C-alpha positions as CSV (number, residue, x, y, z in Angstrom):
1,X,0.1,-63.3,6.5
2,X,4.1,-63.8,6.3
3,X,6.1,-66.0,5.2
4,X,4.0,-68.3,3.1
5,X,5.1,-70.7,1.1
6,X,2.1,-73.6,-0.3
7,X,-1.7,-73.2,0.3
8,X,-2.7,-76.0,1.6
9,X,-6.9,-76.7,0.6
10,X,-9.8,-78.8,1.9
11,X,-11.9,-81.0,-0.6
12,X,-15.3,-81.4,0.8
13,X,-17.1,-78.4,1.3
14,X,-14.1,-75.8,1.3
15,X,-14.2,-76.8,-2.7
16,X,-16.7,-78.3,-3.6
17,X,-20.1,-78.2,-2.8
18,X,-20.7,-81.8,-1.1
19,X,-25.0,-80.8,-1.1
20,X,-24.7,-80.7,-5.1
21,X,-25.1,-84.0,-5.4
22,X,-28.0,-84.9,-3.7
23,X,-29.2,-80.7,-5.9
24,X,-28.8,-82.6,-8.9
25,X,-31.7,-84.7,-7.7
26,X,-34.0,-83.0,-5.6
27,X,-36.6,-83.3,-8.6
28,X,-37.2,-86.9,-7.3
29,X,-35.8,-86.5,-3.6
30,X,-38.2,-83.6,-3.1
31,X,-37.9,-80.9,-1.2
32,X,-36.1,-82.5,1.9
33,X,-32.7,-82.5,-0.7
34,X,-31.2,-80.2,1.5
35,X,-31.8,-82.0,4.8
36,X,-31.3,-85.0,3.5
37,X,-27.4,-84.1,1.5
38,X,-26.8,-82.5,5.2
39,X,-27.2,-85.5,7.0
40,X,-25.1,-88.1,4.5
41,X,-23.0,-85.1,5.0
42,X,-22.6,-85.7,8.9
43,X,-23.1,-89.1,8.8
44,X,-20.5,-89.0,6.8
45,X,-18.1,-87.2,8.8
46,X,-19.5,-88.9,11.7
47,X,-17.9,-92.7,10.2
48,X,-14.4,-90.7,9.8
49,X,-13.7,-89.9,13.2
50,X,-15.8,-93.2,15.1
51,X,-14.0,-95.3,12.5
52,X,-10.4,-93.2,13.7
53,X,-10.8,-94.0,16.8
54,X,-11.7,-97.9,16.6
55,X,-8.7,-98.8,14.2
56,X,-11.3,-100.2,11.9
57,X,-10.7,-98.1,8.7
58,X,-12.2,-97.8,5.2
59,X,-11.9,-95.5,2.5
60,X,-13.2,-92.2,1.7
61,X,-15.5,-94.0,-1.0
62,X,-17.0,-97.1,1.3
63,X,-17.7,-94.8,4.3
64,X,-19.4,-92.3,1.8
65,X,-22.0,-95.1,0.4
66,X,-22.2,-96.6,3.6
67,X,-23.6,-93.2,4.5
68,X,-25.4,-92.6,2.2
69,X,-27.3,-96.1,2.9
70,X,-28.8,-95.4,6.0
71,X,-29.7,-91.5,5.0
72,X,-31.5,-93.0,2.5
73,X,-33.4,-95.5,4.6
74,X,-33.7,-91.7,7.6
75,X,-35.1,-90.3,4.7
76,X,-36.9,-92.6,2.7
77,X,-35.3,-93.0,-0.6
78,X,-35.7,-95.2,-3.0
79,X,-33.1,-97.8,-3.1
80,X,-33.0,-97.4,-7.2
81,X,-31.4,-93.7,-6.9
82,X,-28.4,-95.5,-5.3
83,X,-26.5,-95.9,-7.9
84,X,-27.4,-91.9,-9.0
85,X,-25.8,-90.1,-6.3
86,X,-23.0,-92.2,-5.4
87,X,-21.5,-91.5,-9.3
88,X,-22.5,-87.6,-9.0
89,X,-20.5,-86.9,-5.9
90,X,-17.6,-89.0,-8.1
91,X,-18.2,-84.7,-9.6
92,X,-18.9,-82.9,-7.4
93,X,-19.5,-78.9,-8.6
94,X,-16.8,-76.5,-7.3
95,X,-18.0,-73.4,-5.9
96,X,-18.4,-70.5,-8.1
97,X,-15.5,-68.6,-7.2
98,X,-12.8,-71.2,-7.1
99,X,-11.4,-71.6,-10.5
100,X,-10.6,-68.1,-11.1
101,X,-9.3,-67.6,-7.6
102,X,-6.8,-70.6,-8.2
103,X,-6.0,-69.1,-11.2
104,X,-4.6,-66.1,-9.2
105,X,-3.0,-68.3,-6.7
106,X,-1.4,-70.2,-9.4
107,X,0.6,-67.3,-10.9
108,X,2.5,-66.8,-7.4
109,X,5.1,-68.4,-6.5
110,X,3.4,-71.0,-3.8
111,X,2.4,-74.1,-3.8
112,X,-1.4,-75.0,-3.7
113,X,-2.4,-78.8,-2.6
114,X,-5.5,-80.5,-2.5
115,X,-5.3,-82.4,1.8
116,X,-8.4,-84.2,2.2
117,X,-10.5,-87.5,3.0
118,X,-11.1,-88.5,-0.2
119,X,-8.9,-91.3,-2.0
120,X,-6.0,-90.8,-4.6
121,X,-8.4,-91.9,-7.5
122,X,-11.5,-89.9,-5.9
123,X,-9.9,-86.9,-5.9
124,X,-7.8,-87.5,-8.9
125,X,-11.9,-87.4,-10.7
126,X,-13.2,-85.2,-8.7
127,X,-10.3,-82.7,-9.8
128,X,-10.3,-83.1,-13.6
129,X,-14.2,-83.4,-14.3
130,X,-14.1,-79.7,-13.1
131,X,-11.2,-79.2,-15.1
132,X,-8.3,-78.0,-12.3
133,X,-6.1,-81.0,-12.0
134,X,-3.7,-78.1,-13.7
135,X,-4.0,-75.7,-10.7
136,X,-2.9,-78.3,-8.1
137,X,0.9,-79.3,-7.0
138,X,-0.1,-82.4,-5.5
139,X,-3.8,-84.2,-4.4
140,X,-2.5,-85.7,-0.8
141,X,-5.0,-87.8,0.7
142,X,-5.8,-89.6,4.1
143,X,-4.6,-92.7,2.8
144,X,-1.4,-92.0,3.0
145,X,-1.6,-93.0,6.7
146,X,-4.5,-94.7,6.8
147,X,-6.7,-92.2,9.7
148,X,-8.9,-89.7,9.0
149,X,-8.1,-85.9,9.4
150,X,-8.1,-84.5,12.1
151,X,-5.4,-86.3,13.0
152,X,-1.9,-85.0,12.9
153,X,-0.1,-87.5,11.1
154,X,-2.6,-86.5,8.5
155,X,-1.3,-82.7,8.3
156,X,2.3,-83.6,8.1
157,X,2.2,-84.8,4.9
158,X,2.7,-81.4,3.1
159,X,5.3,-80.9,5.8
160,X,7.1,-83.7,4.6
161,X,6.5,-83.1,1.6
162,X,7.5,-79.5,1.3
163,X,9.9,-79.9,3.9
164,X,9.4,-76.5,4.7
165,X,7.7,-75.3,8.4
166,X,4.0,-75.4,9.6
167,X,3.6,-72.0,9.7
168,X,4.6,-71.5,6.2
169,X,1.5,-73.4,5.2
170,X,-2.3,-71.7,4.9
171,X,-4.6,-74.0,5.3
172,X,-7.7,-73.4,4.5
173,X,-10.8,-75.5,5.6
174,X,-15.0,-74.5,5.5
175,X,-15.2,-77.2,8.7
176,X,-14.6,-75.5,11.3
177,X,-12.9,-78.6,13.4
178,X,-10.6,-78.9,10.3
179,X,-9.6,-75.6,11.0
180,X,-9.1,-76.4,14.4
181,X,-6.7,-79.8,13.6
182,X,-4.4,-78.1,11.3
183,X,-4.5,-74.4,13.2
184,X,-3.7,-77.2,16.2
185,X,-0.6,-78.9,14.3
186,X,0.8,-75.2,13.6
187,X,-0.8,-74.1,10.0
188,X,-1.7,-70.8,9.7
189,X,-5.4,-71.4,9.1
190,X,-7.8,-70.2,7.7
191,X,-11.5,-70.7,8.1
192,X,-13.7,-70.0,5.0
193,X,-17.0,-69.5,6.8
194,X,-19.8,-69.6,3.6
195,X,-22.4,-69.6,6.4
196,X,-22.5,-67.4,9.2
197,X,-21.8,-70.3,10.8
198,X,-20.7,-70.3,14.8
199,X,-16.3,-71.6,15.6
200,X,-16.8,-75.0,17.1
201,X,-14.6,-74.5,20.7
202,X,-11.8,-76.7,19.9
203,X,-8.2,-75.2,21.4
204,X,-7.9,-72.9,18.5
205,X,-9.0,-69.9,16.8
206,X,-8.1,-69.1,13.5
207,X,-6.7,-65.6,13.2
208,X,-8.2,-64.4,9.6
209,X,-12.0,-65.9,8.4
210,X,-13.3,-65.4,4.9
211,X,-16.4,-65.8,3.4
212,X,-15.4,-67.4,0.4
213,X,-12.2,-68.1,-1.7
214,X,-12.2,-64.8,-3.7
215,X,-11.3,-63.1,-0.2
216,X,-8.1,-65.1,0.0
217,X,-6.0,-63.1,-2.7
218,X,-5.9,-59.9,-0.1
219,X,-4.6,-62.1,2.7
220,X,-1.8,-64.0,0.9
């Protein structure tokens, strides 16, 4: 990868494990916790896309709650657990290699930032609770433009802030639709393929894919 001036990370699923909230409650949820967590995440994403298409915007916290309500009904989980799950979502656990990778990248002359569907307050609490707040230059939220990824207006945010070319940004996401969104916009997108998944057919294929963020060091 050449001429990179900024490294931009997706947050949910890329830096932070979206299943960790349900996993911490597996003693109460039981063996279905992982299927429940995946259903919650899928519904959450569907709501972001549907609301963008309908032009009926709600912030990510409201969407997270709405998708949780549906998921708890679908998996017959007691409603008394809702507050616990929502509070745990605020402090999702980072993947194990995240902190050390960011520390190494911080020593390079590059901008480091998050570009996320999350609200500013959610992102601030997420990085602060995991002691990562001193490792990023910026936390970009889609709330600045009022529409969710993969709308191109979202991907413009770092370009406008840093006044750099699109292809001077390395963008990392574990979500194939997000990798394609950033890549079609003009980023040098990298797929973080933690689970040996299959890439979607969305008019973009990344030149690079990695199994975890530690492999990024060899690319930059």
